[in-house]
N, C-alpha and C positions, 0 to 999 in steps of 0.2 A: 487559512484553509477552510474555515467554516463559511466565510463570505463567498468563496469560490464555489462551495457546494450549493449554497443557496442560489447563486447565479446560474449554475448548471441546471438546477431544478426548474428555475424560471424559464430558461431557454427551451428546455424539454417541453414544458407546458405550452409555451407559445407555438412550438412546432406542432404539437398535438392539435391545438386550436386551429392553426392554419390548415392542417390536413383535414380536419373535420369540416371546416368551411368549404374547402375545395370539394370534399365529398358531397356536401349539400348542393354545390353548383353542378356537379356531375349528375346528381339525382334530378335537378331541374331540367338539364339537357335530356336526360332519359325520358322524362315525362313528355317533353316536346316530341321526341322520336315516337313515343307511344301514340301521341295524337296524330302524327303523320301516318303511322301504320293503320290507325283507325279509319282514316280517309281512304287508304288503299284497300282496306277490307271492303268498304262500301263500293268502291269502284270495280273491284274484281269479284265481288260476291264471295269473299272468303269468310267462312263462319267465324263469329266472335269466339275468342279463346284459342284459335289456332296460332301457332308461332310462325310468323312470316319469314321465309328465307329469301324470297325475291317477290316482285309484284305478281308473279305468275305461278309460283310453287309454294305450297303451304304444307306443313306437317300437321297431322291431326292433333287435337288438343291433348297436351300432356302436362301443362302447368296452368295455374289459374290465370284468367285474364287480368290485366292491370286494373287496379281499383281506381275508378274515375274520381276526379275532384269536382265538387259541386260548388256553384256560386251560392253564397249564404243568403242572397236576397231572393232569387227566383228558383233556386234548386235546379238550375240547368247546368249541364256539364261544362266546365270551364278549365281546360288543361293549363291555361296560363296562370291561374291562381295557385300560388305555392301552398303546400300543406303547412301545418303548424311545425315549426322547427323541431326535429327529433330530439329525444331526451339526451343523446350523446353530445349535442351542441351545448346544452346547459351544463352537462358534466365537464366539458372542456373549459367552459367559461369559469366554472367554480374552481377547477384545478388551477387555472391561471391566477385567479384571485388568491387562492391558497398559497401558490408559489410566491406571489408578490409579498404577502404577509410574512411567510417564512423567511424570505430573503431579508426583509426589513428587520425581523427579529434577530437573525444571525448577524447582520451588520451591526446592530445595536450591541449585541453581546460581544462581538469581536472588538468593537471600539472600547467597551468597558473593561474587557480583559486583554487589551492589546499587549500588556506587559508579558502575558503568559506565552505569547508567540515566540519570544526570544528566550524563554526560560530553558535552562539545561535539562536534558532528559537522558535516561538510561535505556539501553537496547540490549536485550538478552541474545547472545550469539551462540551459546552452548550450555548444556545442562548435565552432560554425562561425566563419568569418572575419567581419569587420565587417558584411558585407551578408547574412549567413545563406546557407542553401542551400534551393532554388536562388536564384541571384542575379538581381536585377531585370534584365530585358532579355536574359537568357541563354536561348536556345532551341536550343542545341546538344544532341547526343545525351547528353552527361553531365549536362545539367540537366533534360531532359525527364522522367526518372523522378520527380523531385521535384514538377514541375508536375502530373503525372498521378496521383500518389499522395501524399496529404497525410501519410501515415505515414512517408514518406521525408524529409520536410522537417526541417531542423535550425535551431535558434535560434542567435543570436550568442553567442559565448562569455561565460559568466557563472557565478558561483559563489555559493551561499548558505552562510552560516555560522550555526549555531544553537547557542545556549547555554541548555540547558534549566534549569540551576540558577539562572541569572540572569534567566530569562524574557525573553531578547533574541535578535534575529536581525539579521544583517548581509548586505549585498549587496556583491559585488565586480563592479564595472562597472554602469553605467546604460545599457543597450543599447536599440536601437530596438524590441526585443522585450520591453521592460520589463513591459507589462500581462500578457502570458502568463506571464512568469517570476515576477512577483509572485504570480500565482494558484497556480503550482506550489509556490512557497514557502509560501503560505497553507495549502495542504492538509496540509503536515507541521508547520507552526508557525503556527497561527491567531493572528490579531491580538489576540483577546481574552485570549490567554495570553502572547504574545510581542510585545514592542515592536520596531518597526523602528528599531534604535538607530544605524544608520549605513550609508553607502554609500562604498566605497573606489574611487577612480578611478586607473587606471594612467597614462592619457595622453589627449590631446585629439584622437584620431581618431574619426570619426563613429560607429563601432560601440561606443565605450567610454564616451561621456558624453551623447550626444544624448537618451537616455531620460530625462534629468532633466526634460525638458519636461512629462512626465506628472505631475510633482509640482505643476505650476502650477495657478492657479485655474480655468483652462479645463478641467482634467481632475480630478485628485484633490483639489486645493485643500489640499495637505498643510500641516502646520504644523511648522516648525523641524526638518526632517529633517537630521541631521548628515551633511555630505558631506566626507569626508577627502580632501585634495588637496595636492599638492606646491606650492611657492611660485609657480612660473610658471602652473601650472594654476589656482591660487586667484586670481591677478591677472587671468587671462583670463576666468574666470567672473564675477568681481566687477565688471569694468569694460567688458564687452561684452554688448550685448543679443543675443538676448532673455534670456540667462542671468542678467544682472545684475538683471532684473526679479524672478526667483525669489528673489534675495537681498533685494531691496528690499521685496518682499511677505512676506518671512519664511516662504516655502514651504520654503526650505532654509537651512542655516547652515553656512558654510564652516569646516572645522576644519583647522588647520595641521599639515602633516607635514614632516619632515626626513629626508633619506636616512640610513639606519642608526640612526635613533632610534625605539624601539618606541612604539607607541600602546598605552597600558594600558587593557584592557577587562575588568578584574577577573581572572578565572582565565585569560583569553586575552590574548595580546600579538600585535600586527600590526606588523611592521617593514618599511618600504619600502627598496628598494635599487635603484640606477640600473642600467639595462640598455641595450645598444646598439640603437637604433631611430631612425626619423625623428623630429625634434624640433620639428615645427610646433606652435606655441602653447604647448607645455609640455615638461617633461622626462619621458621615459618611465621607468617604474619597474615592478618586480615586487614581490611581497609574500611575506614569510615569516610564516606563521601558526603560533604556538606555543600549544599547549594544555597541560593538566596532564601528559600522558604522551606526546603525539605532536606532530609538526610537519609542515607541508606548505608547498610553494612554489607560488605562483600567478604565472605569467609570461604 
């Protein structure tokens, strides 16, 4: 990506340079036209400084006459001798040289850090509590900015994990905002290159698992999406409708997790650990996410 940015900057600088050179050529043509007009002035006795509309009609002077160019040897007017190149030409040349240098530096950095291009990364998909912001039915002063301005709204907490080398992507939590969050994840990790290889659930509160419904045949009609869940969470989803229908129709596949035992995802490892929280229907957990060089906690 860095080398592409440098290449784009180089192309932009070259275009600017070409435009400036073309502009200089246009200025040369304009000076020739000025010389032609000067001869017409003499032929038809049009006063210098008048702006010629035709060989026979002139408008009184309202803009300064073109500044003549003089031959350096005999100080005679010589319209064919170009002026010293304008400052913007030098600026364009310097910009081009800077772009070449920048591109070379980016390419060198990209080659030295090539391993980082395929490194896994996290992508924040939501930051709000289970019901999002603003919450349903809240019309108090602290909620109204969100109702009046969509840019202030916030999705329920969720995290995307992308493994470029393995061509896989993962979700942490299946929230009520799952359609929008899947779309955000799609923009950085498109399905034609990255398989949705799993969804990790922390617990059975409505903001953390109810988005599973979108994998059903009424919506996505997904096939065999792995859903990583702790023992009580697996029992709840597998034996209580409508979630059990997702399992029966093979829209999702429940994958067993145990506290403090890592799930091996190739170059990634995800380890659940118990956390203090309300325990309706399931045990609540957080996740430690370990990559080749860095780790993160999701709670």
